[in-house]
C-alpha positions in Angstrom: 27.0 -6.0 -13.9 25.4 -3.1 -11.8 28.0 -3.8 -9.0 31.0 -3.2 -11.3 29.7 0.3 -12.3 31.6 2.4 -9.7 30.1 0.7 -6.6 30.8 2.0 -3.3 31.9 -0.6 -1.0 30.4 -3.3 -3.4 26.9 -2.6 -2.3 25.7 0.6 -3.9 26.0 1.6 -7.4 25.2 4.5 -9.6 22.7 2.4 -11.5 21.1 -0.8 -10.3 19.0 -2.3 -13.5 17.2 -4.5 -11.2 15.5 -2.0 -9.7 13.4 -0.8 -12.9 13.2 -4.5 -14.1 11.5 -5.5 -11.1 9.3 -2.3 -10.8 8.2 -3.3 -14.6 7.8 -7.1 -13.8 5.4 -6.4 -11.0 3.8 -3.8 -13.0 3.1 -6.2 -16.0 2.6 -9.5 -14.1 1.5 -8.6 -10.7 2.4 -9.0 -7.1 2.1 -12.7 -7.3 6.3 -12.6 -8.4 7.6 -10.8 -5.5 9.1 -13.9 -3.8 11.1 -14.3 -7.0 12.4 -10.6 -6.8 13.0 -11.1 -2.9 15.0 -14.5 -3.4 16.9 -13.2 -6.8 18.1 -10.2 -4.7 19.0 -12.2 -1.8 21.2 -14.5 -3.9 22.7 -11.7 -5.8 23.7 -10.1 -2.6 25.3 -13.3 -0.9 27.1 -14.5 -4.2 28.1 -11.1 -5.5 28.9 -8.9 -2.8 29.8 -11.7 -0.2 27.4 -10.0 2.3 26.3 -11.8 5.4 23.2 -13.4 5.7 21.4 -10.9 7.9 22.7 -8.3 5.7 21.7 -9.8 2.4 18.2 -10.6 4.0 18.1 -6.9 5.0 18.9 -5.4 1.7 16.3 -8.0 0.0 13.7 -7.0 2.4 14.3 -3.2 1.2 14.6 -3.8 -2.2 11.5 -6.1 -2.6 9.7 -3.7 -0.4 10.6 -0.8 -2.6 9.0 -2.5 -5.8 5.9 -3.9 -3.9 5.1 -0.3 -2.4 5.8 1.3 -5.6 3.4 -0.7 -7.6 0.9 -0.5 -4.9 0.8 3.2 -5.1 1.1 3.5 -8.4 -2.1 1.3 -9.1 -3.9 3.4 -6.4 -3.4 6.6 -8.5 -4.6 4.7 -11.5 -1.1 4.4 -13.3 -1.2 3.2 -17.0 1.8 1.3 -18.2 1.8 2.9 -21.6 2.9 6.2 -19.8 0.7 8.1 -22.8 -0.5 10.5 -20.1 1.3 13.4 -18.4 0.0 12.1 -14.9 1.5 8.6 -15.6 5.0 9.6 -16.2 4.6 12.0 -12.9 3.6 9.1 -11.0 6.4 6.9 -12.2 8.9 9.9 -11.1 7.5 10.7 -7.8 6.3 7.6 -6.5 8.6 4.8 -8.0 11.6 6.9 -8.8 11.8 9.2 -5.6 9.5 8.0 -3.1 10.0 3.9 -2.8 13.7 4.3 -3.6 14.2 6.3 -0.3 12.9 3.4 1.5 15.1 0.9 -0.1 18.3 2.9 0.3 17.2 3.6 4.1 16.6 -0.2 4.6 19.4 -1.5 2.6 22.4 1.2 3.7 21.2 0.4 7.5 21.2 -3.2 7.2 24.9 -2.7 5.6 25.9 -0.5 8.5 24.3 -2.6 10.9 25.9 -5.9 10.1 29.6 -4.7 9.4 29.3 -4.3 5.4 30.0 -0.8 5.4 31.5 1.4 8.0 29.8 4.3 9.9 31.7 6.9 7.8 30.4 5.6 4.3 26.6 5.8 5.5 25.9 8.9 3.8 27.5 8.3 0.5 26.4 4.8 0.3 22.8 6.2 0.9 23.0 8.8 -1.8 24.6 6.5 -4.3 21.8 3.7 -3.5 19.2 5.9 -3.8 20.2 7.6 -6.8 21.3 4.1 -8.5 17.7 2.7 -7.8 16.1 6.2 -9.1 17.8 6.2 -12.0 16.8 2.5 -12.9 13.2 3.4 -12.2 13.5 6.2 -14.8 15.5 4.4 -17.5 14.7 0.7 -17.4 11.2 0.6 -16.1 9.6 2.8 -18.8 11.9 0.8 -21.6 10.4 -2.4 -20.5 6.6 -1.3 -20.0 6.5 0.5 -23.7 8.3 -2.4 -25.1 5.8 -5.0 -23.4 2.8 -3.0 -24.5 4.1 -2.7 -28.2 4.8 -6.4 -28.0 1.5 -7.2 -27.1 -0.1 -4.9 -29.6 1.7 -6.2 -32.6 1.5 -9.4 -34.1 4.9 -10.0 -34.4 6.5 -10.0 -30.9 10.3 -9.2 -32.2 10.5 -6.8 -35.3 13.2 -5.2 -37.2 11.9 -2.2 -36.0 12.1 -3.0 -32.3 15.6 -4.5 -32.8 16.6 -0.9 -34.1 14.8 0.8 -31.3 16.4 -1.4 -28.6 20.1 -1.0 -30.1 19.6 2.6 -30.4 18.0 3.0 -26.6 20.9 0.7 -25.5 23.4 3.1 -27.0 21.8 5.9 -25.3 22.2 4.3 -21.9 25.8 3.2 -22.6 26.6 7.0 -23.5 
């Protein structure tokens, strides 16, 4: 779905939901799920973009490294998943959305260029779009999942009408 949202050369898109989802998953369930993120990303790149195996491997390494390093540094600064403190929001923006996404964009774009997925003239636009798409995903999808998971654990009813209403409103805002 993300690759159909105005992608450049079929590899970079203005929003890439798996980035925010993988960040939230690792923050909630821990580092032990990183192999699933790597394998999922690798196979999506092979099947959806028809990238070569070396290019898909480089992209998967970059995207997995992005999530793992973001979670590592967020934990080092005492990040709390509730996002109730200003410092948690700033850490999410600075560490996850800004810094770790630069690594993914650099590794992924370089892999695509080295293995002939993108021409050299598209390097800069693909890099910018890749970084922006990952950063936006960390700012849109990760907070939603983190807060929803925290509320789900706190309530006796895992899915309530209030949650359905909030999720629908959230999805409409994202769509707009």
